[in-house]
C-alpha positions as CSV (number, residue, x, y, z in Angstrom):
1,M,88.9,139.6,93.3
2,A,86.4,137.0,92.2
3,P,87.5,133.4,92.1
4,S,88.5,132.2,88.7
5,E,86.7,129.3,86.9
6,L,89.8,127.3,87.2
7,H,89.8,127.8,91.0
8,D,86.1,126.6,91.0
9,D,87.0,123.5,89.1
10,C,89.7,122.7,91.4
11,L,87.4,123.0,94.4
12,R,85.0,120.8,92.7
13,M,87.4,118.3,91.8
14,N,88.8,118.2,95.4
15,R,85.1,117.6,96.7
16,I,84.6,114.8,94.2
17,G,88.0,113.3,95.0
18,K,87.3,113.3,98.7
19,H,83.8,111.8,98.2
20,L,85.3,108.9,96.0
21,L,88.1,108.3,98.6
22,D,85.4,108.2,101.4
23,K,83.5,105.6,99.4
24,A,86.7,103.5,98.9
25,R,87.5,103.7,102.6
26,Q,84.0,102.4,103.4
27,A,84.5,99.7,101.0
28,D,87.9,98.9,102.8
29,V,89.9,99.1,99.7
30,V,92.0,102.0,100.5
31,R,94.2,102.6,103.5
32,P,92.5,104.7,106.1
33,D,95.3,107.2,106.4
34,V,95.3,108.1,102.7
35,T,94.0,111.7,102.1
36,A,92.5,113.3,99.1
37,G,95.7,115.6,99.0
38,D,97.8,112.5,98.9
39,L,95.9,111.1,95.9
40,F,96.2,114.4,93.9
41,A,100.0,114.7,94.7
42,L,100.3,111.1,93.6
43,I,98.4,111.7,90.3
44,N,100.5,114.8,89.7
45,A,103.7,112.8,90.3
46,V,102.6,110.1,87.8
47,A,101.6,112.7,85.2
48,R,104.9,114.6,85.6
49,T,106.9,111.3,85.3
50,Q,104.9,110.4,82.2
51,E,105.9,113.9,80.7
52,H,109.5,113.7,81.6
53,S,110.5,110.1,81.8
54,G,108.0,108.3,79.5
55,P,105.1,105.8,79.8
56,Q,107.2,103.0,81.3
57,S,108.3,105.0,84.2
58,A,105.0,106.5,84.7
59,E,103.3,103.0,84.7
60,R,105.9,101.8,87.2
61,L,105.2,104.7,89.6
62,H,101.5,104.2,89.0
63,Q,101.7,100.5,90.1
64,L,103.9,101.4,93.2
65,T,101.3,104.1,94.1
66,L,98.5,101.5,94.0
67,K,100.4,99.0,96.0
68,G,101.1,101.7,98.7
69,I,97.5,103.0,99.0
70,L,95.2,100.0,98.6
71,T,94.6,97.5,101.5
């Protein structure tokens, strides 16, 4: 079975996310133990919170996330 366009887009997004995370690490603005997988999971959590609990809850989770991953 050939990979789908969505699969290809996900792989591309993962490569780009890892590249950006590597740049953030080099600039010493993100914790060294944060992975691209962590970031994608946190982004999904904020998006789900927005959908199910509203913008105020999502913004709170977003701010807590930033405080947890930034140096």
